[in-house]
N, CA, C and O atoms as a GROMACS GRO file, in nm:
protein
  592
    1UNK      N    1  12.096  12.078   9.575
    1UNK     CA    2  12.074  12.074   9.699
    1UNK      C    3  12.230  12.031   9.675
    1UNK      O    4  12.290  12.025   9.568
    2UNK      N    5  12.269  12.006   9.786
    2UNK     CA    6  12.395  11.949   9.826
    2UNK      C    7  12.380  11.888   9.887
    2UNK      O    8  12.271  11.843   9.920
    3UNK      N    9  12.532  11.847   9.947
    3UNK     CA   10  12.503  11.691  10.059
    3UNK      C   11  12.472  11.561   9.999
    3UNK      O   12  12.470  11.548   9.877
    4UNK      N   13  12.445  11.450  10.088
    4UNK     CA   14  12.460  11.304  10.025
    4UNK      C   15  12.258  11.307   9.945
    4UNK      O   16  12.157  11.364   9.984
    5UNK      N   17  12.277  11.247   9.866
    5UNK     CA   18  12.107  11.229   9.798
    5UNK      C   19  12.087  11.088   9.868
    5UNK      O   20  12.172  11.006   9.903
    6UNK      N   21  11.887  11.084   9.884
    6UNK     CA   22  11.906  10.983   9.944
    6UNK      C   23  11.941  10.837   9.957
    6UNK      O   24  11.910  10.758  10.046
    7UNK      N   25  12.010  10.819   9.851
    7UNK     CA   26  12.027  10.688   9.864
    7UNK      C   27  12.153  10.660   9.948
    7UNK      O   28  12.168  10.558  10.016
    8UNK      N   29  12.255  10.776   9.938
    8UNK     CA   30  12.395  10.738  10.020
    8UNK      C   31  12.317  10.800  10.204
    8UNK      O   32  12.375  10.781  10.311
    9UNK      N   33  12.199  10.860  10.190
    9UNK     CA   34  12.204  10.902  10.333
    9UNK      C   35  12.118  10.801  10.384
    9UNK      O   36  12.092  10.821  10.503
   10UNK      N   37  12.064  10.702  10.338
   10UNK     CA   38  12.038  10.581  10.368
   10UNK      C   39  12.155  10.476  10.443
   10UNK      O   40  12.158  10.433  10.558
   11UNK      N   41  12.257  10.451  10.320
   11UNK     CA   42  12.393  10.403  10.406
   11UNK      C   43  12.417  10.455  10.460
   11UNK      O   44  12.374  10.428  10.572
   12UNK      N   45  12.517  10.594  10.452
   12UNK     CA   46  12.572  10.704  10.553
   12UNK      C   47  12.492  10.714  10.729
   12UNK      O   48  12.561  10.729  10.830
   13UNK      N   49  12.360  10.706  10.731
   13UNK     CA   50  12.274  10.731  10.881
   13UNK      C   51  12.203  10.615  10.929
   13UNK      O   52  12.213  10.548  11.032
   14UNK      N   53  12.063  10.602  10.740
   14UNK     CA   54  11.969  10.566  10.867
   14UNK      C   55  11.986  10.435  10.853
   14UNK      O   56  11.934  10.376  10.948
   15UNK      N   57  12.058  10.330  10.741
   15UNK     CA   58  12.086  10.190  10.789
   15UNK      C   59  12.167  10.215  10.975
   15UNK      O   60  12.137  10.145  11.072
   16UNK      N   61  12.246  10.306  10.978
   16UNK     CA   62  12.310  10.263  11.142
   16UNK      C   63  12.246  10.336  11.201
   16UNK      O   64  12.338  10.407  11.241
   17UNK      N   65  12.146  10.386  11.248
   17UNK     CA   66  12.079  10.427  11.287
   17UNK      C   67  11.932  10.344  11.358
   17UNK      O   68  11.862  10.346  11.459
   18UNK      N   69  11.945  10.265  11.210
   18UNK     CA   70  11.878  10.111  11.262
   18UNK      C   71  11.890  10.049  11.342
   18UNK      O   72  11.814  10.010  11.431
   19UNK      N   73  12.054  10.023  11.304
   19UNK     CA   74  12.173   9.915  11.398
   19UNK      C   75  12.129   9.924  11.533
   19UNK      O   76  12.111   9.851  11.630
   20UNK      N   77  12.117  10.064  11.494
   20UNK     CA   78  12.133  10.130  11.705
   20UNK      C   79  11.984  10.090  11.776
   20UNK      O   80  11.926  10.083  11.884
   21UNK      N   81  11.976  10.078  11.700
   21UNK     CA   82  11.817  10.037  11.779
   21UNK      C   83  11.723   9.867  11.732
   21UNK      O   84  11.608   9.823  11.726
   22UNK      N   85  11.921   9.804  11.698
   22UNK     CA   86  11.897   9.652  11.722
   22UNK      C   87  11.811   9.591  11.565
   22UNK      O   88  11.789   9.472  11.541
   23UNK      N   89  11.764   9.747  11.446
   23UNK     CA   90  11.706   9.663  11.318
   23UNK      C   91  11.830   9.627  11.232
   23UNK      O   92  11.906   9.722  11.213
   24UNK      N   93  11.862   9.515  11.180
   24UNK     CA   94  11.957   9.506  11.102
   24UNK      C   95  11.895   9.504  10.938
   24UNK      O   96  11.807   9.429  10.896
   25UNK      N   97  11.966   9.609  10.865
   25UNK     CA   98  11.850   9.604  10.729
   25UNK      C   99  11.926   9.451  10.640
   25UNK      O  100  11.874   9.392  10.545
   26UNK      N  101  12.045   9.421  10.702
   26UNK     CA  102  12.099   9.296  10.623
   26UNK      C  103  11.983   9.120  10.672
   26UNK      O  104  11.994   8.999  10.651
   27UNK      N  105  11.913   9.186  10.721
   27UNK     CA  106  11.864   9.088  10.815
   27UNK      C  107  11.659   9.098  10.760
   27UNK      O  108  11.576   9.172  10.813
   28UNK      N  109  11.634   8.999  10.646
   28UNK     CA  110  11.517   9.017  10.536
   28UNK      C  111  11.444   9.023  10.642
   28UNK      O  112  11.358   9.109  10.626
   29UNK      N  113  11.433   8.957  10.775
   29UNK     CA  114  11.290   8.868  10.849
   29UNK      C  115  11.278   8.999  10.910
   29UNK      O  116  11.159   9.006  10.940
   30UNK      N  117  11.339   9.115  10.948
   30UNK     CA  118  11.362   9.274  11.023
   30UNK      C  119  11.310   9.313  10.930
   30UNK      O  120  11.187   9.316  10.931
   31UNK      N  121  11.387   9.361  10.805
   31UNK     CA  122  11.402   9.492  10.804
   31UNK      C  123  11.410   9.415  10.620
   31UNK      O  124  11.492   9.341  10.567
   32UNK      N  125  11.224   9.506  10.549
   32UNK     CA  126  11.253   9.456  10.392
   32UNK      C  127  11.290   9.647  10.366
   32UNK      O  128  11.252   9.740  10.438
   33UNK      N  129  11.380   9.654  10.229
   33UNK     CA  130  11.434   9.685  10.157
   33UNK      C  131  11.395   9.730   9.990
   33UNK      O  132  11.426   9.663   9.892
   34UNK      N  133  11.304   9.890   9.988
   34UNK     CA  134  11.219   9.920   9.861
   34UNK      C  135  11.175   9.829   9.857
   34UNK      O  136  11.222   9.727   9.808
   35UNK      N  137  11.056   9.846   9.916
   35UNK     CA  138  10.946   9.720   9.871
   35UNK      C  139  10.813   9.772   9.827
   35UNK      O  140  10.771   9.875   9.880
   36UNK      N  141  10.751   9.721   9.748
   36UNK     CA  142  10.656   9.759   9.665
   36UNK      C  143  10.539   9.762   9.820
   36UNK      O  144  10.529   9.667   9.897
   37UNK      N  145  10.477   9.870   9.831
   37UNK     CA  146  10.320   9.834   9.912
   37UNK      C  147  10.205   9.865   9.821
   37UNK      O  148  10.102   9.905   9.877
   38UNK      N  149  10.205   9.855   9.700
   38UNK     CA  150  10.126   9.781   9.621
   38UNK      C  151  10.004   9.704   9.541
   38UNK      O  152   9.915   9.706   9.456
   39UNK      N  153  10.074   9.636   9.637
   39UNK     CA  154  10.065   9.488   9.484
   39UNK      C  155  10.128   9.386   9.478
   39UNK      O  156  10.094   9.268   9.490
   40UNK      N  157  10.275   9.459   9.447
   40UNK     CA  158  10.386   9.327   9.362
   40UNK      C  159  10.529   9.306   9.482
   40UNK      O  160  10.592   9.358   9.575
   41UNK      N  161  10.518   9.212   9.411
   41UNK     CA  162  10.661   9.126   9.546
   41UNK      C  163  10.777   9.212   9.467
   41UNK      O  164  10.780   9.274   9.361
   42UNK      N  165  10.869   9.183   9.568
   42UNK     CA  166  11.002   9.288   9.541
   42UNK      C  167  11.052   9.235   9.408
   42UNK      O  168  11.071   9.325   9.327
   43UNK      N  169  11.075   9.128   9.369
   43UNK     CA  170  11.146   9.043   9.317
   43UNK      C  171  11.137   9.089   9.172
   43UNK      O  172  11.215   9.150   9.098
   44UNK      N  173  10.981   9.022   9.154
   44UNK     CA  174  10.914   9.100   9.037
   44UNK      C  175  10.889   9.256   9.020
   44UNK      O  176  10.863   9.282   8.903
   45UNK      N  177  10.889   9.354   9.092
   45UNK     CA  178  10.907   9.438   9.077
   45UNK      C  179  11.031   9.454   9.023
   45UNK      O  180  11.056   9.498   8.911
   46UNK      N  181  11.099   9.421   9.097
   46UNK     CA  182  11.252   9.458   9.011
   46UNK      C  183  11.281   9.417   8.877
   46UNK      O  184  11.339   9.482   8.789
   47UNK      N  185  11.219   9.264   8.872
   47UNK     CA  186  11.230   9.233   8.684
   47UNK      C  187  11.186   9.316   8.608
   47UNK      O  188  11.252   9.367   8.517
   48UNK      N  189  11.018   9.350   8.646
   48UNK     CA  190  10.990   9.429   8.518
   48UNK      C  191  11.074   9.604   8.494
   48UNK      O  192  11.105   9.665   8.392
   49UNK      N  193  11.090   9.641   8.661
   49UNK     CA  194  11.159   9.812   8.671
   49UNK      C  195  11.287   9.792   8.589
   49UNK      O  196  11.324   9.885   8.518
   50UNK      N  197  11.372   9.653   8.593
   50UNK     CA  198  11.500   9.648   8.465
   50UNK      C  199  11.471   9.621   8.301
   50UNK      O  200  11.543   9.672   8.215
   51UNK      N  201  11.323   9.509   8.260
   51UNK     CA  202  11.329   9.508   8.175
   51UNK      C  203  11.289   9.636   8.129
   51UNK      O  204  11.361   9.677   8.038
   52UNK      N  205  11.172   9.735   8.172
   52UNK     CA  206  11.129   9.873   8.108
   52UNK      C  207  11.272   9.964   8.103
   52UNK      O  208  11.315  10.021   8.002
   53UNK      N  209  11.335   9.965   8.234
   53UNK     CA  210  11.410  10.054   8.197
   53UNK      C  211  11.540  10.008   8.049
   53UNK      O  212  11.596  10.084   7.970
   54UNK      N  213  11.548   9.902   8.057
   54UNK     CA  214  11.653   9.835   7.954
   54UNK      C  215  11.544   9.847   7.768
   54UNK      O  216  11.598   9.846   7.658
   55UNK      N  217  11.430   9.854   7.787
   55UNK     CA  218  11.349   9.902   7.696
   55UNK      C  219  11.273  10.055   7.622
   55UNK      O  220  11.216  10.092   7.519
   56UNK      N  221  11.321  10.106   7.760
   56UNK     CA  222  11.394  10.299   7.700
   56UNK      C  223  11.458  10.291   7.664
   56UNK      O  224  11.466  10.281   7.541
   57UNK      N  225  11.597  10.286   7.777
   57UNK     CA  226  11.715  10.316   7.711
   57UNK      C  227  11.763  10.236   7.556
   57UNK      O  228  11.860  10.268   7.487
   58UNK      N  229  11.632  10.089   7.516
   58UNK     CA  230  11.756  10.133   7.367
   58UNK      C  231  11.615  10.127   7.257
   58UNK      O  232  11.572  10.047   7.175
   59UNK      N  233  11.570  10.280   7.315
   59UNK     CA  234  11.453  10.382   7.284
   59UNK      C  235  11.359  10.302   7.229
   59UNK      O  236  11.322  10.349   7.121
   60UNK      N  237  11.278  10.154   7.272
   60UNK     CA  238  11.146  10.210   7.300
   60UNK      C  239  11.020  10.235   7.341
   60UNK      O  240  10.983  10.214   7.457
   61UNK      N  241  10.949  10.280   7.256
   61UNK     CA  242  10.894  10.346   7.407
   61UNK      C  243  10.762  10.243   7.427
   61UNK      O  244  10.682  10.208   7.340
   62UNK      N  245  10.764  10.220   7.520
   62UNK     CA  246  10.709  10.141   7.630
   62UNK      C  247  10.606  10.170   7.719
   62UNK      O  248  10.672  10.188   7.821
   63UNK      N  249  10.499  10.184   7.748
   63UNK     CA  250  10.397  10.257   7.832
   63UNK      C  251  10.344  10.106   7.930
   63UNK      O  252  10.266  10.011   7.926
   64UNK      N  253  10.424  10.153   7.993
   64UNK     CA  254  10.403  10.039   8.133
   64UNK      C  255  10.364  10.136   8.268
   64UNK      O  256  10.388  10.256   8.284
   65UNK      N  257  10.292  10.034   8.364
   65UNK     CA  258  10.303  10.123   8.499
   65UNK      C  259  10.316  10.016   8.581
   65UNK      O  260  10.225   9.933   8.585
   66UNK      N  261  10.393  10.005   8.633
   66UNK     CA  262  10.471   9.971   8.794
   66UNK      C  263  10.411  10.075   8.905
   66UNK      O  264  10.359  10.186   8.918
   67UNK      N  265  10.445   9.986   8.959
   67UNK     CA  266  10.429  10.030   9.196
   67UNK      C  267  10.420  10.152   9.185
   67UNK      O  268  10.488  10.201   9.095
   68UNK      N  269  10.365  10.215   9.240
   68UNK     CA  270  10.374  10.384   9.219
   68UNK      C  271  10.419  10.393   9.392
   68UNK      O  272  10.401  10.504   9.441
   69UNK      N  273  10.465  10.307   9.466
   69UNK     CA  274  10.452  10.271   9.614
   69UNK      C  275  10.565  10.171   9.631
   69UNK      O  276  10.549  10.049   9.624
   70UNK      N  277  10.709  10.250   9.661
   70UNK     CA  278  10.818  10.170   9.734
   70UNK      C  279  10.826  10.199   9.769
   70UNK      O  280  10.852  10.319   9.756
   71UNK      N  281  10.812  10.118   9.913
   71UNK     CA  282  10.860  10.227  10.041
   71UNK      C  283  11.037  10.216  10.026
   71UNK      O  284  11.078  10.167   9.921
   72UNK      N  285  11.143  10.263  10.134
   72UNK     CA  286  11.236  10.258  10.173
   72UNK      C  287  11.309  10.173  10.213
   72UNK      O  288  11.405  10.113  10.164
   73UNK      N  289  11.218  10.169  10.377
   73UNK     CA  290  11.252  10.060  10.453
   73UNK      C  291  11.104   9.994  10.516
   73UNK      O  292  11.013  10.077  10.512
   74UNK      N  293  11.064   9.862  10.573
   74UNK     CA  294  11.009   9.831  10.651
   74UNK      C  295  11.028   9.746  10.767
   74UNK      O  296  11.121   9.666  10.755
   75UNK      N  297  10.955   9.744  10.892
   75UNK     CA  298  11.054   9.730  10.993
   75UNK      C  299  10.950   9.645  11.000
   75UNK      O  300  10.843   9.694  10.964
   76UNK      N  301  10.947   9.482  11.048
   76UNK     CA  302  10.911   9.354  11.029
   76UNK      C  303  10.874   9.269  11.204
   76UNK      O  304  10.952   9.265  11.299
   77UNK      N  305  10.795   9.236  11.200
   77UNK     CA  306  10.705   9.142  11.328
   77UNK      C  307  10.836   9.037  11.267
   77UNK      O  308  10.891   9.043  11.157
   78UNK      N  309  10.866   8.932  11.392
   78UNK     CA  310  10.918   8.777  11.344
   78UNK      C  311  10.774   8.694  11.280
   78UNK      O  312  10.777   8.575  11.247
   79UNK      N  313  10.656   8.779  11.270
   79UNK     CA  314  10.568   8.701  11.181
   79UNK      C  315  10.549   8.758  11.059
   79UNK      O  316  10.460   8.722  10.982
   80UNK      N  317  10.647   8.865  11.032
   80UNK     CA  318  10.594   8.930  10.921
   80UNK      C  319  10.550   9.034  10.862
   80UNK      O  320  10.591   9.090  10.760
   81UNK      N  321  10.418   9.072  10.968
   81UNK     CA  322  10.401   9.126  10.959
   81UNK      C  323  10.444   9.293  10.944
   81UNK      O  324  10.532   9.310  11.028
   82UNK      N  325  10.418   9.417  10.876
   82UNK     CA  326  10.480   9.504  10.930
   82UNK      C  327  10.451   9.599  11.026
   82UNK      O  328  10.352   9.671  11.011
   83UNK      N  329  10.533   9.612  11.134
   83UNK     CA  330  10.542   9.731  11.229
   83UNK      C  331  10.534   9.864  11.242
   83UNK      O  332  10.490   9.932  11.335
   84UNK      N  333  10.586   9.896  11.132
   84UNK     CA  334  10.667  10.029  11.024
   84UNK      C  335  10.694  10.061  10.924
   84UNK      O  336  10.738   9.970  10.853
   85UNK      N  337  10.684  10.229  10.846
   85UNK     CA  338  10.692  10.178  10.705
   85UNK      C  339  10.874  10.306  10.841
   85UNK      O  340  10.907  10.318  10.959
   86UNK      N  341  10.910  10.350  10.725
   86UNK     CA  342  11.073  10.353  10.719
   86UNK      C  343  11.077  10.461  10.585
   86UNK      O  344  11.068  10.416  10.471
   87UNK      N  345  11.089  10.594  10.609
   87UNK     CA  346  11.105  10.631  10.461
   87UNK      C  347  11.185  10.766  10.475
   87UNK      O  348  11.156  10.868  10.538
   88UNK      N  349  11.309  10.732  10.386
   88UNK     CA  350  11.475  10.826  10.353
   88UNK      C  351  11.460  10.972  10.232
   88UNK      O  352  11.433  10.972  10.112
   89UNK      N  353  11.486  11.062  10.308
   89UNK     CA  354  11.448  11.173  10.296
   89UNK      C  355  11.640  11.168  10.269
   89UNK      O  356  11.706  11.082  10.328
   90UNK      N  357  11.728  11.301  10.147
   90UNK     CA  358  11.814  11.364  10.137
   90UNK      C  359  11.889  11.433  10.261
   90UNK      O  360  11.797  11.491  10.319
   91UNK      N  361  11.995  11.456  10.325
   91UNK     CA  362  11.957  11.557  10.448
   91UNK      C  363  11.955  11.722  10.450
   91UNK      O  364  11.960  11.808  10.537
   92UNK      N  365  11.945  11.719  10.324
   92UNK     CA  366  11.901  11.906  10.317
   92UNK      C  367  11.741  11.880  10.338
   92UNK      O  368  11.680  11.985  10.353
   93UNK      N  369  11.655  11.755  10.342
   93UNK     CA  370  11.541  11.781  10.299
   93UNK      C  371  11.473  11.776  10.465
   93UNK      O  372  11.532  11.711  10.551
   94UNK      N  373  11.369  11.838  10.494
   94UNK     CA  374  11.271  11.794  10.600
   94UNK      C  375  11.186  11.686  10.584
   94UNK      O  376  11.094  11.669  10.504
   95UNK      N  377  11.228  11.620  10.666
   95UNK     CA  378  11.149  11.457  10.656
   95UNK      C  379  11.049  11.483  10.632
   95UNK      O  380  10.988  11.427  10.540
   96UNK      N  381  10.994  11.582  10.710
   96UNK     CA  382  10.848  11.541  10.753
   96UNK      C  383  10.726  11.575  10.584
   96UNK      O  384  10.608  11.544  10.569
   97UNK      N  385  10.819  11.646  10.487
   97UNK     CA  386  10.798  11.649  10.395
   97UNK      C  387  10.747  11.482  10.300
   97UNK      O  388  10.726  11.471  10.180
   98UNK      N  389  10.740  11.398  10.382
   98UNK     CA  390  10.764  11.270  10.360
   98UNK      C  391  10.643  11.234  10.416
   98UNK      O  392  10.649  11.122  10.467
   99UNK      N  393  10.509  11.302  10.428
   99UNK     CA  394  10.404  11.244  10.504
   99UNK      C  395  10.294  11.194  10.466
   99UNK      O  396  10.224  11.122  10.536
  100UNK      N  397  10.268  11.229  10.344
  100UNK     CA  398  10.151  11.298  10.235
  100UNK      C  399  10.209  11.075  10.179
  100UNK      O  400  10.175  10.959  10.203
  101UNK      N  401  10.296  11.142  10.109
  101UNK     CA  402  10.392  10.965  10.093
  101UNK      C  403  10.352  10.852  10.133
  101UNK      O  404  10.294  10.757  10.080
  102UNK      N  405  10.416  10.895  10.307
  102UNK     CA  406  10.479  10.782  10.382
  102UNK      C  407  10.278  10.719  10.397
  102UNK      O  408  10.256  10.598  10.405
  103UNK      N  409  10.175  10.806  10.397
  103UNK     CA  410  10.081  10.786  10.439
  103UNK      C  411  10.036  10.670  10.343
  103UNK      O  412  10.006  10.558  10.384
  104UNK      N  413  10.034  10.715  10.189
  104UNK     CA  414  10.027  10.586  10.172
  104UNK      C  415  10.061  10.475  10.100
  104UNK      O  416   9.998  10.423  10.008
  105UNK      N  417  10.183  10.437  10.155
  105UNK     CA  418  10.246  10.354  10.152
  105UNK      C  419  10.159  10.211  10.351
  105UNK      O  420  10.143  10.098  10.397
  106UNK      N  421  10.142  10.351  10.371
  106UNK     CA  422  10.130  10.292  10.554
  106UNK      C  423   9.912  10.226  10.538
  106UNK      O  424   9.861  10.157  10.626
  107UNK      N  425   9.823  10.278  10.392
  107UNK     CA  426   9.738  10.250  10.434
  107UNK      C  427   9.728  10.167  10.306
  107UNK      O  428   9.620  10.164  10.248
  108UNK      N  429   9.849  10.089  10.250
  108UNK     CA  430   9.855   9.974  10.124
  108UNK      C  431   9.871   9.912  10.263
  108UNK      O  432   9.800   9.846  10.339
  109UNK      N  433   9.963   9.949  10.263
  109UNK     CA  434   9.951   9.801  10.379
  109UNK      C  435   9.939   9.733  10.465
  109UNK      O  436   9.992   9.627  10.498
  110UNK      N  437   9.809   9.840  10.536
  110UNK     CA  438   9.725   9.772  10.634
  110UNK      C  439   9.625   9.735  10.594
  110UNK      O  440   9.534   9.709  10.673
  111UNK      N  441   9.603   9.718  10.414
  111UNK     CA  442   9.464   9.665  10.327
  111UNK      C  443   9.542   9.489  10.361
  111UNK      O  444   9.465   9.393  10.350
  112UNK      N  445   9.688   9.464  10.398
  112UNK     CA  446   9.775   9.325  10.369
  112UNK      C  447   9.702   9.272  10.564
  112UNK      O  448   9.642   9.171  10.601
  113UNK      N  449   9.726   9.338  10.605
  113UNK     CA  450   9.741   9.292  10.717
  113UNK      C  451   9.638   9.332  10.866
  113UNK      O  452   9.525   9.369  10.832
  114UNK      N  453   9.651   9.329  10.955
  114UNK     CA  454   9.568   9.344  11.068
  114UNK      C  455   9.561   9.492  11.159
  114UNK      O  456   9.478   9.528  11.243
  115UNK      N  457   9.649   9.542  11.122
  115UNK     CA  458   9.668   9.704  11.160
  115UNK      C  459   9.740   9.742  11.114
  115UNK      O  460   9.840   9.688  11.065
  116UNK      N  461   9.693   9.894  11.118
  116UNK     CA  462   9.764  10.014  11.048
  116UNK      C  463   9.925  10.039  11.104
  116UNK      O  464   9.933  10.106  11.207
  117UNK      N  465  10.037   9.996  11.051
  117UNK     CA  466  10.149  10.014  11.130
  117UNK      C  467  10.152  10.184  11.118
  117UNK      O  468  10.085  10.269  11.059
  118UNK      N  469  10.296  10.182  11.232
  118UNK     CA  470  10.350  10.314  11.197
  118UNK      C  471  10.447  10.330  11.129
  118UNK      O  472  10.505  10.244  11.062
  119UNK      N  473  10.492  10.531  11.151
  119UNK     CA  474  10.582  10.540  11.052
  119UNK      C  475  10.698  10.638  11.125
  119UNK      O  476  10.691  10.688  11.237
  120UNK      N  477  10.827  10.654  11.009
  120UNK     CA  478  10.882  10.686  11.102
  120UNK      C  479  11.000  10.773  10.914
  120UNK      O  480  11.082  10.710  10.846
  121UNK      N  481  10.957  10.913  10.896
  121UNK     CA  482  11.046  10.998  10.816
  121UNK      C  483  11.174  11.052  10.849
  121UNK      O  484  11.169  11.130  10.944
  122UNK      N  485  11.251  11.039  10.817
  122UNK     CA  486  11.365  11.062  10.877
  122UNK      C  487  11.489  11.108  10.724
  122UNK      O  488  11.470  11.068  10.609
  123UNK      N  489  11.619  11.205  10.774
  123UNK     CA  490  11.717  11.290  10.642
  123UNK      C  491  11.821  11.244  10.694
  123UNK      O  492  11.928  11.287  10.650
  124UNK      N  493  11.824  11.111  10.836
  124UNK     CA  494  11.950  11.021  10.853
  124UNK      C  495  12.022  11.158  10.957
  124UNK      O  496  12.136  11.135  10.997
  125UNK      N  497  11.970  11.272  10.992
  125UNK     CA  498  11.963  11.347  11.119
  125UNK      C  499  11.871  11.372  11.222
  125UNK      O  500  11.870  11.375  11.345
  126UNK      N  501  11.776  11.392  11.109
  126UNK     CA  502  11.627  11.419  11.185
  126UNK      C  503  11.570  11.277  11.166
  126UNK      O  504  11.610  11.206  11.073
  127UNK      N  505  11.422  11.213  11.306
  127UNK     CA  506  11.357  11.126  11.263
  127UNK      C  507  11.217  11.200  11.361
  127UNK      O  508  11.201  11.226  11.480
  128UNK      N  509  11.103  11.219  11.186
  128UNK     CA  510  10.988  11.252  11.269
  128UNK      C  511  10.861  11.060  11.255
  128UNK      O  512  10.850  10.978  11.164
  129UNK      N  513  10.814  11.068  11.355
  129UNK     CA  514  10.783  11.043  11.386
  129UNK      C  515  10.577  11.042  11.372
  129UNK      O  516  10.523  11.145  11.412
  130UNK      N  517  10.500  10.948  11.326
  130UNK     CA  518  10.388  10.896  11.311
  130UNK      C  519  10.307  10.864  11.299
  130UNK      O  520  10.267  10.853  11.183
  131UNK      N  521  10.210  10.819  11.421
  131UNK     CA  522  10.044  10.740  11.352
  131UNK      C  523   9.960  10.785  11.327
  131UNK      O  524   9.904  10.874  11.390
  132UNK      N  525   9.924  10.732  11.219
  132UNK     CA  526   9.811  10.816  11.165
  132UNK      C  527   9.662  10.716  11.254
  132UNK      O  528   9.550  10.768  11.257
  133UNK      N  529   9.680  10.615  11.301
  133UNK     CA  530   9.572  10.605  11.356
  133UNK      C  531   9.525  10.652  11.544
  133UNK      O  532   9.427  10.651  11.619
  134UNK      N  533   9.676  10.691  11.546
  134UNK     CA  534   9.583  10.826  11.683
  134UNK      C  535   9.640  10.933  11.691
  134UNK      O  536   9.682  10.988  11.792
  135UNK      N  537   9.644  10.979  11.545
  135UNK     CA  538   9.725  11.113  11.530
  135UNK      C  539   9.854  11.152  11.626
  135UNK      O  540   9.879  11.266  11.667
  136UNK      N  541   9.897  11.087  11.640
  136UNK     CA  542  10.053  11.089  11.688
  136UNK      C  543  10.144  11.158  11.666
  136UNK      O  544  10.098  11.126  11.557
  137UNK      N  545  10.198  11.199  11.659
  137UNK     CA  546  10.355  11.268  11.609
  137UNK      C  547  10.437  11.335  11.698
  137UNK      O  548  10.408  11.369  11.812
  138UNK      N  549  10.589  11.360  11.613
  138UNK     CA  550  10.683  11.424  11.708
  138UNK      C  551  10.863  11.390  11.644
  138UNK      O  552  10.922  11.333  11.552
  139UNK      N  553  10.877  11.430  11.705
  139UNK     CA  554  11.051  11.430  11.687
  139UNK      C  555  11.078  11.305  11.770
  139UNK      O  556  11.016  11.265  11.868
  140UNK      N  557  11.173  11.257  11.715
  140UNK     CA  558  11.268  11.128  11.792
  140UNK      C  559  11.416  11.154  11.773
  140UNK      O  560  11.452  11.209  11.669
  141UNK      N  561  11.508  11.116  11.870
  141UNK     CA  562  11.640  11.133  11.892
  141UNK      C  563  11.667  10.997  11.835
  141UNK      O  564  11.780  11.010  11.787
  142UNK      N  565  11.608  10.808  11.803
  142UNK     CA  566  11.607  10.707  11.750
  142UNK      C  567  11.468  10.650  11.745
  142UNK      O  568  11.353  10.671  11.783
  143UNK      N  569  11.552  10.552  11.665
  143UNK     CA  570  11.386  10.465  11.657
  143UNK      C  571  11.395  10.411  11.735
  143UNK      O  572  11.496  10.384  11.799
  144UNK      N  573  11.251  10.369  11.756
  144UNK     CA  574  11.170  10.297  11.857
  144UNK      C  575  11.263  10.142  11.836
  144UNK      O  576  11.271  10.102  11.719
  145UNK      N  577  11.338  10.049  11.956
  145UNK     CA  578  11.427   9.955  11.954
  145UNK      C  579  11.319   9.852  11.931
  145UNK      O  580  11.208   9.849  11.983
  146UNK      N  581  11.388   9.746  11.821
  146UNK     CA  582  11.328   9.592  11.759
  146UNK      C  583  11.326   9.568  11.945
  146UNK      O  584  11.404   9.610  12.030
  147UNK      N  585  11.143   9.443  11.964
  147UNK     CA  586  11.158   9.345  12.061
  147UNK      C  587  11.126   9.224  12.038
  147UNK      O  588  11.007   9.220  12.004
  148UNK      N  589  11.165   9.141  12.038
  148UNK     CA  590  11.156   8.960  11.978
  148UNK      C  591  11.064   8.929  12.003
  148UNK      O  592  11.028   8.814  11.977
   0.00000   0.00000   0.00000
């Protein structure tokens, strides 16, 4: 596959599209980045992941199970509840291919708050919206604007 990888797609396109909708990725009160959705605090997951990577790089065989659900972005209400999950894919991938993965994230987040968030899946050029609660879906030209 050619073109930007997923990480580059986030920086080149998705971060900017979120900023145009007043979601600022550098503000953790608005946007969470790479947040484990299945019970781990991000800092704990990052430390464990680093330790596991270091062990494996040194040749140690270490069987550990880290969270399987790391969301690319979560968009937050002022009270910290997650209103939406944004799953990024590289520019050459149809963002709808992330539906199963994103549904898992939405279901896990719903367990910890009073409502089910909606989801966006994007490859930087296209944005697909999905609201599982109402089976509403479709293509968007921009992310939903942040309201205060």
